[in-house]
C-alpha positions as CSV (number, residue, x, y, z in Angstrom):
1,X,-60.0,89.7,19.0
2,X,-61.7,88.4,15.8
3,X,-62.2,91.9,14.6
4,X,-58.6,92.7,15.2
5,X,-57.5,89.6,13.4
6,X,-59.6,90.6,10.4
7,X,-58.1,94.1,10.5
8,X,-54.5,92.6,10.4
9,X,-55.5,90.6,7.3
10,X,-56.7,93.8,5.5
11,X,-53.5,94.4,3.4
12,X,-53.5,90.9,2.0
13,X,-53.8,90.8,-1.8
14,X,-56.3,88.6,-3.6
15,X,-56.3,86.0,-6.2
16,X,-58.7,86.0,-9.2
17,X,-59.2,82.3,-9.5
18,X,-60.4,82.0,-5.9
19,X,-63.3,84.2,-6.7
20,X,-64.7,81.6,-9.1
21,X,-63.9,78.7,-6.9
22,X,-65.3,80.3,-3.7
23,X,-68.3,78.2,-2.5
24,X,-71.5,80.1,-2.2
25,X,-72.1,78.7,1.2
26,X,-69.0,80.4,2.7
27,X,-70.3,83.8,1.9
28,X,-73.6,82.9,3.6
29,X,-71.7,81.6,6.6
30,X,-69.8,84.9,6.8
31,X,-72.9,86.8,6.4
32,X,-74.9,84.9,8.9
33,X,-72.2,84.7,11.5
34,X,-73.1,87.7,13.6
35,X,-76.8,87.0,13.3
36,X,-76.4,83.5,14.6
37,X,-74.4,84.8,17.5
38,X,-77.2,87.3,18.2
39,X,-79.8,84.6,18.0
40,X,-77.9,82.4,20.4
41,X,-77.6,85.2,22.8
42,X,-81.2,86.1,22.5
43,X,-82.2,82.4,23.0
44,X,-80.2,82.3,26.2
45,X,-81.7,85.5,27.4
46,X,-85.2,84.1,26.9
47,X,-84.4,80.9,28.8
48,X,-82.8,82.6,31.8
49,X,-86.0,84.2,33.2
50,X,-87.3,80.7,34.0
51,X,-84.4,80.3,36.4
52,X,-84.5,83.8,37.9
53,X,-87.1,85.6,39.9
54,X,-89.7,87.7,38.3
55,X,-88.1,90.9,39.6
56,X,-84.7,90.4,37.7
57,X,-84.2,92.3,34.5
58,X,-83.5,90.4,31.3
59,X,-80.2,91.3,29.5
60,X,-80.6,92.1,25.8
61,X,-77.7,92.7,23.3
62,X,-77.7,96.2,21.8
63,X,-78.3,96.6,18.1
64,X,-74.9,97.1,16.3
65,X,-74.6,100.6,14.8
66,X,-71.4,99.8,13.0
67,X,-70.0,96.4,12.2
68,X,-66.8,95.2,10.5
69,X,-66.7,92.0,8.3
70,X,-63.8,92.3,5.9
71,X,-63.8,88.6,5.0
72,X,-67.2,89.0,3.3
73,X,-65.7,91.4,0.6
74,X,-62.1,90.4,0.8
75,X,-61.7,88.7,-2.6
76,X,-63.5,91.3,-4.8
77,X,-61.9,94.1,-2.8
78,X,-58.4,92.8,-3.3
79,X,-59.0,92.1,-7.0
80,X,-60.1,95.7,-7.3
81,X,-56.9,96.8,-5.6
82,X,-54.8,94.8,-8.0
83,X,-56.6,96.3,-11.1
84,X,-56.3,99.8,-9.5
85,X,-52.6,99.3,-8.9
86,X,-52.2,98.3,-12.6
87,X,-54.1,101.3,-13.8
88,X,-52.0,103.7,-11.7
89,X,-48.8,102.1,-13.0
90,X,-49.9,102.5,-16.6
91,X,-51.0,106.1,-15.9
92,X,-47.8,107.0,-14.3
93,X,-45.8,105.4,-17.1
94,X,-47.4,107.6,-19.7
95,X,-47.3,110.8,-17.6
96,X,-43.5,110.7,-17.3
97,X,-42.2,110.8,-20.9
98,X,-38.5,110.3,-19.9
99,X,-39.3,106.9,-18.4
100,X,-41.4,105.7,-21.4
101,X,-38.6,106.6,-23.8
102,X,-35.9,104.6,-21.9
103,X,-37.7,101.7,-20.2
104,X,-40.5,99.6,-21.8
105,X,-43.7,99.4,-20.0
106,X,-43.4,95.7,-19.5
107,X,-40.1,96.2,-17.6
108,X,-41.6,98.8,-15.3
109,X,-44.6,96.6,-14.5
110,X,-42.3,93.6,-13.7
111,X,-40.3,95.8,-11.4
112,X,-43.5,97.0,-9.6
113,X,-44.4,93.3,-9.2
114,X,-41.0,92.6,-7.6
115,X,-41.6,95.5,-5.2
116,X,-45.1,94.4,-4.3
117,X,-43.9,90.8,-3.9
118,X,-41.1,91.9,-1.6
119,X,-43.5,93.9,0.6
120,X,-45.9,91.0,0.9
121,X,-43.0,88.6,1.8
122,X,-41.7,91.1,4.3
123,X,-45.1,91.0,6.1
124,X,-44.7,87.2,6.3
125,X,-47.8,86.7,4.1
126,X,-48.3,84.5,1.1
127,X,-48.2,86.3,-2.2
128,X,-50.5,85.3,-5.1
129,X,-48.8,83.4,-7.9
130,X,-49.4,83.5,-11.6
131,X,-51.5,80.3,-11.6
132,X,-51.8,78.4,-14.9
133,X,-55.6,78.5,-14.9
134,X,-55.7,82.2,-14.1
135,X,-53.3,83.0,-16.9
136,X,-54.7,80.7,-19.7
137,X,-58.4,81.1,-18.9
138,X,-58.8,84.7,-17.8
139,X,-55.8,86.9,-18.6
140,X,-54.5,85.6,-22.0
141,X,-57.8,85.5,-24.0
142,X,-58.5,89.3,-24.0
143,X,-55.0,90.0,-25.4
144,X,-55.2,87.4,-28.2
145,X,-58.8,88.4,-29.1
146,X,-57.7,92.1,-29.4
147,X,-54.8,91.1,-31.6
148,X,-56.8,88.7,-33.7
149,X,-59.9,90.9,-34.2
150,X,-57.8,93.8,-35.5
151,X,-55.2,91.7,-37.3
152,X,-54.1,93.3,-40.6
153,X,-55.4,90.4,-42.6
154,X,-54.0,91.4,-46.0
155,X,-50.4,91.7,-44.7
156,X,-50.8,88.5,-42.7
157,X,-51.9,86.4,-45.7
158,X,-49.3,87.9,-48.0
159,X,-46.5,86.8,-45.6
160,X,-48.2,83.6,-44.3
161,X,-45.6,81.3,-45.8
162,X,-42.7,83.1,-44.1
163,X,-44.7,83.2,-40.8
164,X,-45.4,79.5,-40.9
165,X,-41.8,78.6,-41.6
166,X,-40.6,80.7,-38.6
167,X,-43.4,79.4,-36.4
168,X,-43.3,75.7,-37.2
169,X,-39.8,74.9,-38.4
170,X,-38.1,77.6,-36.3
171,X,-39.9,76.5,-33.1
172,X,-39.0,72.8,-33.8
173,X,-35.4,73.7,-34.3
174,X,-35.2,75.8,-31.1
175,X,-36.9,73.1,-29.1
176,X,-34.7,70.2,-30.2
177,X,-31.5,72.2,-30.3
178,X,-32.0,73.6,-26.8
179,X,-33.2,70.3,-25.4
180,X,-30.4,68.3,-26.9
181,X,-27.6,70.7,-25.9
182,X,-29.0,71.0,-22.4
183,X,-29.0,67.2,-22.0
184,X,-25.3,67.3,-23.0
185,X,-24.7,70.0,-20.4
186,X,-26.4,67.9,-17.7
187,X,-24.0,65.1,-18.4
188,X,-21.1,67.2,-17.2
189,X,-20.0,66.0,-13.7
190,X,-19.5,69.6,-12.5
191,X,-23.2,70.4,-13.1
192,X,-24.4,67.5,-10.8
193,X,-27.4,67.1,-13.0
194,X,-27.0,63.5,-14.1
195,X,-30.6,62.6,-13.0
196,X,-32.1,64.9,-15.6
197,X,-33.3,62.7,-18.6
198,X,-33.2,63.5,-22.3
199,X,-37.0,63.7,-22.5
200,X,-37.1,66.1,-19.5
201,X,-34.6,68.4,-21.3
202,X,-36.6,68.2,-24.5
203,X,-39.7,69.1,-22.5
204,X,-37.8,72.1,-21.1
205,X,-36.7,73.0,-24.6
206,X,-40.2,73.0,-25.9
207,X,-41.3,75.3,-23.1
208,X,-38.5,77.9,-23.4
209,X,-38.3,77.9,-27.2
210,X,-41.6,79.6,-28.1
211,X,-41.9,83.4,-28.7
212,X,-44.4,85.0,-26.4
213,X,-47.2,87.1,-28.1
214,X,-47.8,89.2,-25.0
215,X,-44.1,90.3,-24.7
216,X,-43.9,90.9,-28.4
217,X,-47.0,93.1,-28.4
218,X,-45.8,95.1,-25.3
219,X,-42.4,95.9,-26.9
220,X,-43.1,96.2,-30.7
221,X,-46.1,98.5,-30.3
222,X,-43.9,101.0,-28.4
223,X,-41.1,101.2,-30.9
224,X,-43.5,101.4,-33.9
225,X,-41.5,99.0,-36.1
226,X,-42.6,98.7,-39.8
227,X,-45.5,96.5,-40.7
228,X,-43.5,93.7,-42.3
229,X,-41.2,93.0,-39.3
230,X,-44.1,93.4,-36.9
231,X,-46.3,90.9,-38.7
232,X,-43.4,88.4,-39.0
233,X,-42.5,88.3,-35.3
234,X,-46.0,88.7,-34.0
235,X,-47.5,86.2,-36.5
236,X,-44.8,83.7,-35.5
237,X,-45.7,84.2,-31.8
238,X,-49.3,83.5,-32.5
239,X,-48.9,80.5,-34.7
240,X,-46.2,78.7,-32.8
241,X,-48.8,78.0,-30.1
242,X,-49.8,74.8,-31.8
243,X,-46.2,73.6,-32.0
244,X,-45.6,74.4,-28.4
245,X,-48.8,72.7,-27.2
246,X,-48.1,69.5,-29.2
247,X,-44.4,69.3,-28.1
248,X,-45.3,69.9,-24.5
249,X,-47.9,67.2,-24.3
250,X,-45.8,64.9,-26.4
251,X,-42.7,65.0,-24.3
252,X,-44.7,65.0,-21.1
253,X,-46.4,61.7,-22.2
254,X,-43.0,60.3,-23.4
255,X,-41.3,61.2,-20.1
256,X,-44.0,59.2,-18.2
257,X,-43.9,56.2,-20.7
258,X,-40.1,56.1,-20.7
259,X,-39.7,54.9,-24.4
260,X,-40.5,56.3,-27.8
261,X,-41.3,54.4,-30.9
262,X,-41.8,55.3,-34.6
263,X,-45.5,55.0,-34.1
264,X,-45.4,57.6,-31.3
265,X,-43.5,60.0,-33.5
266,X,-46.0,59.6,-36.3
267,X,-48.8,60.2,-33.8
268,X,-47.0,63.3,-32.7
269,X,-47.0,64.7,-36.2
270,X,-50.7,63.8,-36.6
271,X,-51.4,65.5,-33.3
272,X,-49.8,68.7,-34.5
273,X,-52.1,68.7,-37.5
274,X,-55.2,68.0,-35.4
275,X,-54.3,70.6,-32.8
276,X,-53.6,73.4,-35.3
277,X,-56.4,72.6,-37.9
278,X,-58.8,71.7,-35.1
279,X,-58.3,75.0,-33.4
280,X,-58.8,76.9,-36.6
281,X,-61.9,74.9,-37.4
282,X,-63.4,75.6,-34.0
283,X,-62.7,79.3,-34.4
284,X,-64.2,79.4,-37.9
285,X,-67.4,77.7,-36.7
286,X,-68.0,80.1,-33.8
287,X,-67.1,83.0,-36.1
288,X,-69.7,82.1,-38.6
289,X,-72.3,81.5,-35.9
290,X,-71.5,84.9,-34.4
291,X,-71.8,86.6,-37.7
292,X,-75.1,84.9,-38.5
293,X,-76.4,85.9,-35.0
294,X,-75.5,89.6,-35.7
295,X,-78.0,89.6,-38.6
296,X,-80.9,89.7,-36.1
297,X,-79.7,92.2,-33.6
298,X,-81.1,95.3,-35.3
299,X,-83.9,95.7,-32.7
300,X,-81.6,95.2,-29.7
301,X,-78.4,97.0,-30.3
302,X,-77.3,97.0,-26.7
303,X,-76.4,93.3,-26.7
304,X,-74.4,93.3,-29.9
305,X,-71.0,93.6,-28.3
306,X,-71.8,90.8,-25.9
307,X,-72.2,88.3,-28.8
308,X,-68.8,89.2,-30.1
309,X,-67.1,88.7,-26.7
310,X,-69.0,85.5,-25.8
311,X,-68.7,83.7,-29.1
312,X,-65.0,84.4,-29.2
313,X,-64.5,83.3,-25.6
314,X,-66.5,80.1,-26.3
315,X,-64.3,79.4,-29.3
316,X,-61.2,79.6,-27.0
317,X,-62.8,77.4,-24.3
318,X,-64.1,74.8,-26.8
319,X,-60.6,74.5,-28.2
320,X,-59.1,74.1,-24.7
321,X,-61.6,71.3,-23.9
322,X,-60.0,69.1,-26.5
323,X,-56.5,70.3,-26.0
324,X,-56.5,72.2,-29.3
325,X,-54.8,75.5,-29.9
326,X,-56.9,78.0,-28.1
327,X,-54.9,80.9,-29.5
328,X,-55.4,79.9,-33.1
329,X,-59.1,79.3,-32.4
330,X,-59.5,82.8,-31.0
331,X,-57.6,84.4,-33.9
332,X,-59.6,82.5,-36.5
333,X,-62.9,83.5,-34.8
334,X,-61.9,87.1,-34.8
335,X,-60.7,87.2,-38.4
336,X,-63.8,85.4,-39.7
337,X,-66.3,87.3,-37.6
338,X,-65.1,90.9,-38.0
339,X,-66.1,91.8,-41.6
340,X,-69.7,90.4,-41.3
341,X,-70.3,91.7,-37.8
342,X,-69.2,95.2,-38.6
343,X,-71.6,95.2,-41.6
344,X,-74.5,94.3,-39.3
345,X,-74.0,96.1,-36.0
346,X,-74.4,99.8,-35.3
347,X,-71.5,102.3,-35.1
348,X,-72.0,102.6,-31.4
349,X,-71.6,98.9,-30.9
350,X,-68.5,98.9,-33.1
351,X,-67.0,101.7,-30.9
352,X,-67.9,99.7,-27.8
353,X,-66.2,96.6,-29.1
354,X,-63.1,98.5,-30.1
355,X,-62.5,100.4,-26.9
356,X,-63.6,97.6,-24.6
357,X,-61.2,95.1,-26.2
358,X,-58.4,97.7,-26.0
359,X,-59.1,98.3,-22.3
360,X,-59.6,94.7,-21.4
361,X,-56.3,93.6,-23.2
362,X,-54.4,96.5,-21.6
363,X,-55.5,95.6,-18.1
364,X,-54.8,91.9,-18.6
365,X,-51.3,92.6,-20.0
366,X,-50.5,94.9,-17.0
367,X,-51.7,92.2,-14.5
368,X,-49.6,89.5,-16.2
369,X,-46.4,91.4,-15.9
370,X,-47.1,92.4,-12.3
371,X,-48.0,88.9,-11.3
372,X,-44.8,87.7,-13.0
373,X,-42.8,89.9,-10.8
374,X,-44.7,88.9,-7.6
375,X,-44.3,85.2,-8.5
376,X,-40.6,85.6,-9.0
377,X,-40.3,86.8,-5.4
378,X,-42.5,84.1,-4.0
379,X,-40.4,81.2,-5.4
380,X,-39.3,78.6,-4.7
381,X,-36.1,78.6,-6.7
382,X,-33.4,76.1,-7.3
383,X,-30.4,78.1,-8.7
384,X,-27.8,76.2,-10.8
385,X,-25.4,78.5,-12.4
386,X,-24.3,76.2,-15.1
387,X,-27.8,75.3,-16.1
388,X,-29.1,78.8,-16.1
389,X,-26.2,80.4,-17.9
390,X,-26.2,77.8,-20.7
391,X,-30.0,78.0,-21.0
392,X,-29.7,81.7,-21.7
393,X,-26.8,81.4,-24.1
394,X,-28.4,78.5,-26.1
395,X,-31.7,80.4,-26.4
396,X,-29.8,83.3,-28.0
397,X,-27.7,81.1,-30.3
398,X,-30.5,78.9,-31.4
399,X,-32.7,82.0,-32.3
400,X,-29.9,83.5,-34.4
401,X,-29.0,80.3,-36.2
402,X,-32.6,79.5,-36.8
403,X,-33.5,82.9,-38.2
404,X,-30.4,83.2,-40.4
405,X,-30.7,79.6,-41.8
406,X,-34.4,79.8,-42.5
407,X,-34.2,83.3,-44.0
408,X,-31.5,82.0,-46.5
409,X,-34.1,79.5,-47.7
410,X,-37.1,81.8,-47.6
411,X,-35.4,84.6,-49.6
412,X,-35.2,82.2,-52.6
413,X,-39.0,82.3,-52.8
414,X,-39.8,85.8,-51.7
415,X,-40.1,88.8,-54.1
416,X,-39.3,91.3,-51.3
417,X,-36.1,89.8,-49.7
418,X,-35.4,90.0,-46.0
419,X,-32.3,92.1,-45.5
420,X,-29.6,91.6,-42.8
421,X,-31.2,94.4,-40.7
422,X,-34.6,92.6,-40.9
423,X,-33.0,89.3,-39.9
424,X,-31.4,91.0,-36.9
425,X,-34.6,92.5,-35.7
426,X,-36.5,89.3,-36.2
427,X,-33.9,87.3,-34.2
428,X,-33.5,90.0,-31.5
429,X,-37.3,90.4,-31.2
430,X,-37.8,86.8,-30.1
431,X,-39.0,87.6,-26.6
432,X,-40.1,85.1,-24.0
433,X,-42.9,85.8,-21.5
434,X,-45.6,84.5,-19.2
435,X,-46.6,81.6,-21.5
436,X,-43.3,79.8,-20.8
437,X,-43.6,80.5,-17.1
438,X,-47.2,79.1,-17.0
439,X,-46.3,76.0,-18.9
440,X,-43.3,75.4,-16.5
441,X,-45.7,75.8,-13.6
442,X,-47.6,72.7,-14.8
443,X,-44.6,70.4,-14.3
444,X,-44.6,67.9,-11.5
445,X,-43.6,69.5,-8.2
446,X,-39.9,68.6,-7.5
447,X,-36.4,70.0,-7.5
448,X,-36.2,69.7,-11.3
449,X,-39.3,71.8,-11.8
450,X,-37.9,74.5,-9.5
451,X,-34.6,74.5,-11.5
452,X,-36.5,74.8,-14.8
453,X,-38.7,77.6,-13.4
454,X,-35.6,79.5,-12.3
455,X,-34.0,79.2,-15.7
456,X,-37.2,80.2,-17.4
457,X,-37.6,83.3,-15.3
458,X,-34.0,84.3,-16.0
459,X,-34.6,84.0,-19.8
460,X,-37.8,86.0,-19.5
461,X,-36.1,88.8,-17.5
462,X,-33.2,88.9,-19.9
463,X,-35.3,89.1,-23.0
464,X,-37.8,91.6,-21.6
465,X,-35.3,93.8,-19.8
466,X,-32.1,93.6,-21.8
467,X,-33.5,93.0,-25.3
468,X,-36.7,95.0,-24.7
469,X,-34.7,98.1,-23.5
470,X,-32.1,98.0,-26.2
471,X,-34.2,97.2,-29.2
472,X,-35.3,100.8,-29.6
473,X,-31.8,102.3,-29.8
474,X,-30.7,99.5,-32.0
475,X,-33.6,100.2,-34.4
476,X,-32.6,103.9,-34.5
477,X,-28.9,103.0,-34.9
478,X,-29.5,100.6,-37.8
479,X,-32.0,103.1,-39.4
480,X,-34.6,100.3,-39.6
481,X,-37.8,101.5,-41.4
482,X,-40.5,102.6,-39.0
483,X,-44.2,102.4,-39.3
484,X,-45.8,105.3,-41.2
485,X,-49.2,106.4,-40.1
486,X,-51.1,107.0,-43.3
487,X,-54.8,107.1,-44.2
488,X,-56.0,104.9,-47.0
489,X,-57.9,106.8,-49.7
490,X,-60.5,105.6,-52.2
491,X,-57.9,106.1,-55.0
492,X,-55.5,103.7,-53.3
493,X,-58.3,101.1,-52.9
494,X,-59.2,101.4,-56.5
495,X,-55.6,100.8,-57.7
496,X,-55.2,98.0,-55.2
497,X,-58.2,96.2,-56.5
498,X,-57.1,96.8,-60.1
499,X,-53.7,95.3,-59.4
500,X,-55.3,92.3,-57.8
501,X,-57.4,91.7,-60.9
502,X,-54.5,92.3,-63.1
503,X,-52.2,89.8,-61.3
504,X,-55.0,87.2,-61.2
505,X,-55.3,87.5,-65.0
506,X,-51.6,87.2,-65.5
507,X,-51.5,84.1,-63.4
508,X,-54.3,82.6,-65.4
509,X,-52.5,83.4,-68.7
510,X,-49.3,81.7,-67.4
511,X,-51.3,78.7,-66.2
512,X,-50.1,79.2,-62.6
513,X,-52.5,78.8,-59.7
514,X,-50.8,81.3,-57.3
515,X,-51.8,83.4,-54.4
516,X,-53.9,85.9,-56.4
517,X,-55.8,83.1,-58.2
518,X,-57.0,81.5,-55.0
519,X,-57.7,84.8,-53.4
520,X,-59.9,85.8,-56.3
521,X,-61.8,82.4,-56.1
522,X,-62.3,83.0,-52.3
523,X,-63.5,86.6,-52.9
524,X,-66.0,85.5,-55.6
525,X,-67.3,82.7,-53.3
526,X,-67.7,85.2,-50.5
527,X,-69.5,87.7,-52.7
528,X,-71.9,85.2,-54.3
529,X,-72.8,83.0,-51.3
530,X,-71.4,83.8,-47.9
531,X,-72.3,87.5,-47.7
532,X,-76.0,86.7,-48.6
533,X,-76.3,84.5,-45.5
534,X,-74.2,86.5,-43.0
535,X,-75.0,90.1,-43.8
536,X,-78.5,91.4,-43.5
537,X,-80.4,93.8,-45.7
538,X,-79.0,95.6,-48.8
539,X,-75.4,95.6,-47.6
540,X,-75.1,92.0,-48.5
541,X,-75.1,93.0,-52.2
542,X,-73.0,96.1,-51.6
543,X,-69.7,96.2,-53.7
544,X,-66.4,96.2,-51.9
545,X,-65.6,99.7,-53.1
546,X,-68.8,101.2,-51.9
547,X,-68.4,99.5,-48.5
548,X,-64.9,100.9,-48.2
549,X,-66.2,104.3,-49.3
550,X,-68.8,104.3,-46.5
551,X,-66.1,103.4,-44.0
552,X,-64.1,106.4,-45.1
553,X,-67.1,108.7,-44.7
554,X,-67.8,107.4,-41.2
555,X,-64.1,107.8,-40.2
556,X,-64.0,111.3,-41.6
557,X,-67.2,112.2,-39.7
558,X,-65.7,110.8,-36.4
559,X,-62.6,112.8,-36.9
560,X,-64.6,116.0,-37.4
561,X,-66.6,115.3,-34.3
562,X,-63.6,114.5,-32.1
563,X,-61.7,117.6,-33.3
564,X,-64.8,119.8,-32.8
565,X,-64.1,121.3,-36.2
566,X,-67.5,122.2,-37.7
567,X,-66.0,124.7,-40.0
568,X,-64.0,122.2,-42.0
569,X,-66.0,120.2,-44.5
570,X,-65.3,116.6,-45.5
571,X,-63.0,116.2,-48.5
572,X,-65.5,114.0,-50.2
573,X,-69.3,113.9,-50.5
574,X,-71.5,110.9,-49.8
575,X,-73.0,108.7,-52.5
576,X,-76.5,109.7,-51.4
577,X,-75.7,113.4,-51.5
578,X,-74.3,113.0,-55.0
579,X,-77.6,111.5,-56.2
580,X,-79.7,114.1,-54.5
581,X,-77.9,117.0,-56.1
582,X,-79.6,118.2,-59.3
583,X,-77.1,120.0,-61.5
584,X,-78.2,122.9,-63.6
585,X,-76.2,121.6,-66.6
586,X,-75.2,118.1,-67.5
587,X,-71.5,117.8,-67.0
588,X,-69.6,116.7,-70.0
589,X,-69.0,112.9,-69.7
590,X,-65.5,111.7,-69.7
591,X,-64.4,109.7,-72.6
592,X,-64.0,106.1,-71.5
593,X,-62.3,103.5,-73.7
594,X,-64.9,100.9,-74.6
595,X,-65.1,97.9,-76.9
596,X,-68.1,96.4,-78.6
597,X,-69.8,93.2,-77.5
598,X,-68.5,91.3,-80.5
599,X,-64.9,92.3,-79.8
600,X,-65.3,91.4,-76.2
601,X,-66.6,87.9,-77.1
602,X,-63.7,87.4,-79.5
603,X,-61.2,88.3,-76.7
604,X,-62.9,85.9,-74.3
605,X,-62.7,83.1,-76.8
606,X,-59.0,83.8,-77.5
607,X,-58.2,83.9,-73.8
608,X,-60.2,80.8,-73.0
609,X,-58.6,78.8,-75.8
610,X,-55.1,79.9,-75.0
611,X,-55.5,79.4,-71.3
612,X,-56.6,75.8,-71.8
613,X,-53.6,75.2,-74.1
614,X,-51.2,76.8,-71.6
615,X,-52.4,74.6,-68.7
616,X,-52.0,71.5,-70.9
617,X,-48.4,72.3,-71.7
618,X,-47.0,71.3,-68.3
619,X,-43.4,70.7,-69.5
620,X,-43.1,73.9,-71.5
621,X,-40.4,76.3,-70.2
622,X,-41.2,79.7,-68.7
623,X,-39.7,81.5,-71.7
624,X,-42.1,79.7,-74.1
625,X,-45.0,80.4,-71.9
626,X,-44.2,84.1,-71.7
627,X,-43.6,84.4,-75.4
628,X,-47.0,82.7,-76.1
629,X,-48.7,85.1,-73.6
630,X,-47.1,88.3,-74.9
631,X,-49.4,88.4,-77.9
632,X,-52.5,88.1,-75.6
633,X,-51.3,90.5,-72.9
634,X,-52.1,93.8,-74.7
635,X,-55.6,92.5,-75.5
636,X,-56.0,91.4,-71.9
637,X,-54.8,94.7,-70.5
638,X,-57.2,96.6,-72.8
639,X,-60.1,94.5,-71.5
640,X,-59.0,95.0,-67.9
641,X,-58.8,98.7,-68.2
642,X,-62.3,98.8,-69.8
643,X,-63.6,96.7,-66.9
644,X,-61.9,98.7,-64.2
645,X,-63.3,101.9,-65.7
646,X,-66.7,100.8,-64.4
647,X,-65.4,101.2,-60.8
648,X,-64.6,104.9,-61.5
649,X,-68.0,105.9,-63.0
650,X,-71.3,106.3,-61.2
651,X,-74.2,105.3,-63.4
652,X,-77.3,107.4,-64.2
653,X,-80.0,107.5,-61.6
654,X,-82.3,104.5,-62.1
655,X,-84.5,104.8,-59.1
656,X,-85.5,107.3,-56.4
657,X,-83.8,105.6,-53.5
658,X,-81.0,107.6,-51.9
659,X,-78.6,104.7,-51.8
660,X,-76.3,103.4,-54.5
661,X,-77.0,99.8,-55.4
662,X,-74.3,99.5,-58.0
663,X,-71.4,101.6,-59.2
664,X,-70.6,99.8,-62.5
665,X,-72.4,99.5,-65.8
666,X,-72.4,97.2,-68.8
667,X,-69.7,97.8,-71.4
668,X,-72.3,98.7,-74.1
669,X,-73.7,101.6,-72.1
């Protein structure tokens, strides 16, 4: 009968967290159960002959040829079944093109979760729920690490001000607007929700107001929206984590205390700074340590990817220990670690990191949406029509009002303005997801929690199904600019660096410490100090152009290998091959505009003197500043062109090594 009972429990689905919390002794008890039974039977058989006659035969249990013990492997077996189900769903989604063009992948996965949850409930079994620890400690980190490690850092930093306004001010607006209006709705007698306090409504508003990065990634990567809109919505979903964490813990403490003072409000603001900056600091520290460790892995290439994964995960866990922003810590760790780690590790390790992160994040994302559907079926729910409907309406209204109002202010400071179409996509792309559900799951277990969870699930389903399914046709209807797949060339990189240097010089002439000025300072500090400590060998002194050139060569070689095209040659030759080629005749050297040392020193003195005067004239108007700078601008541009010409010319061969140490030369050469 025990074996039949185990067979009936075979279809039950597992739970990932139980694997880690399972005591080691239970496995041993399961393993030793049949042996203990055999020993007991054997002991009884040995004692019975003393009570029998010598002629009686001793009964001995036969050796089991085949045994069944499903409980011993139940948890890992069911985890494997969950992952296998997720992979089959993802495979079937991409095999059927008609489905993928109409229904987003996240919608299909939630629907599968609803079916699985319904089957489990029909069998009168308990379905696994998307537990908070399971989500925040095991499923969310791979998705955030993949997004942070491959984050387009230049686009992110250029729009950082706009992203911060949407993430901080926008999230605060949504939380207080939704919380305050929902408290007013609860005071209506028809709703029968008079027992819900203002702090509870504000706590609910802080949970449901944040944009979810998992849902945004799942939808925006399928529609291939342009880079600007993608980084605005996705960057907001990443950075609003600090605001959500602070507001959640703040209102939770206030709801237990029952009163709020000005000191508590000040501590709340201070807590936001500590949570956000502390999370970034933790990620930077682990990123630097991980980059420094990668200097010494040249003799053991196999373990290089493990250092990247473990240091990133430790950054996330360390931030969570002190209730800091784990998402911001993980992003900071990936952004800081990547340029130095890629310069130290081998190409095979880089490929391993890239594809393992993609695989890991894809499986986690699939499991999150399936678990979300299963948890919806499992319940319990407390349906209040008035509360649920007004929650949905207020989420949409607050999002639209916040985006339109903040964009009106942001466009006064942006060079590239956000159009009406851009504002619509940003507002319509504010999707909610599993983070809101997991935070709601942390609330005290009562009827109010069940009502909040029901409203949160309704908002998630509406944003994922309705907004997620209609955003693609709306993008096509409005003719919103799509993402263009283009390969960066060395020519584009040269002109990008030239424009950066040019804009930095213009900011210095105008006496304005802007974005390009501080970027240039950070780049110089990185080149002179940081790279020497975090990058091993000669690559620490390698110029940025040569580093980019080597990446282009490696990418071109990979494309040739993957396409099995040995007949097609690369469009460019390597720097080493250029040095090894011995030309029969010296090629005529291109005429390069150059200036003498004396003239260069005169220009430097003029620039230095006028820059100092410009910075001292704080009250001078912009017209006066520009008129004073116009006389120096042609001289400065001439000097910039002469300096940038060094990036375009390879110097004469100075040594017999096949690598290029420098690609510029002194102006007098």
